[in-house]
N, C-alpha and C positions, 0 to 999 in steps of 0.2 A: 626612562624615569629619571627625573632630576633629583639629585641628592643635595639638599641644602644643609648647612651647618646649623645646629641648634645652639643659639646663644646661651641657653640655660646650661648646657653641658660644659661650655667653656667657663662660665661663672662658677659652676660646681667644682670643676677641676682647680680653678684658682683658689677657691676657699679651702679646698683640701690641701693644696700645696702650702698655703700660708699656715694652716693648722699643724701640718707635719713639721714645718720649719720652726714653728714656735715650740713644739715639744722637744725638738733636737736642741734648740737654744737653751731651753730650761734644763735639760739633762746636762748639757755641757757646762752651764753656769753652776749647777750644784756640784758637779765633779771638780770644777775649778776652785770652788770654795773649799773643798776638802783636800785640795792639793794633788788631785789625781789626773788633771787634764793637761795634755801637752799644749804648748804654745801660749800658755797663760801663767807660767810659773812666777814671773816677777811682779804680777799685778796684785794690788791689795785685795783682801777678802771681800771688802765692801763692793768692789767693782764686780766681782764674781756673782755676789748675791743680786746686784742690780741687773746683771745679765740674765740671771735666772728669772727675776721678776718681769723683765721685758719679754722673755720667752713665754712666760705664763700668760701675760697679757696678749701676746701675739697668738697664742693658741686658743684662748677663751673669748677675748673681747673683740678682736679684729674680725673674725668670721661672723660674729653676731652683727656687728656694725655693717659689714658689707652685705649680708643677707637682707638687712632692713633697707639699705641704700638701693639695692638692686631689686627689691620686691616689686611685683607688678600689682599688688593689692592697694593701689592708691586711688 
């Protein structure tokens, strides 16, 4: 029996990885804005909030965009 890779599984894994990285980026941005994050101590607070906003967009908007892009319902 030949086992072929399902392309939908790879796409699902990519979307989940992007979603998790967005949540991590958001949490790190909020922690940096509050002065609790390492490696970000000298940066302005606005940059930290921008990082949190990018993380939120990465977690909520990018997976939706990719699922619509990769949808087979065309």
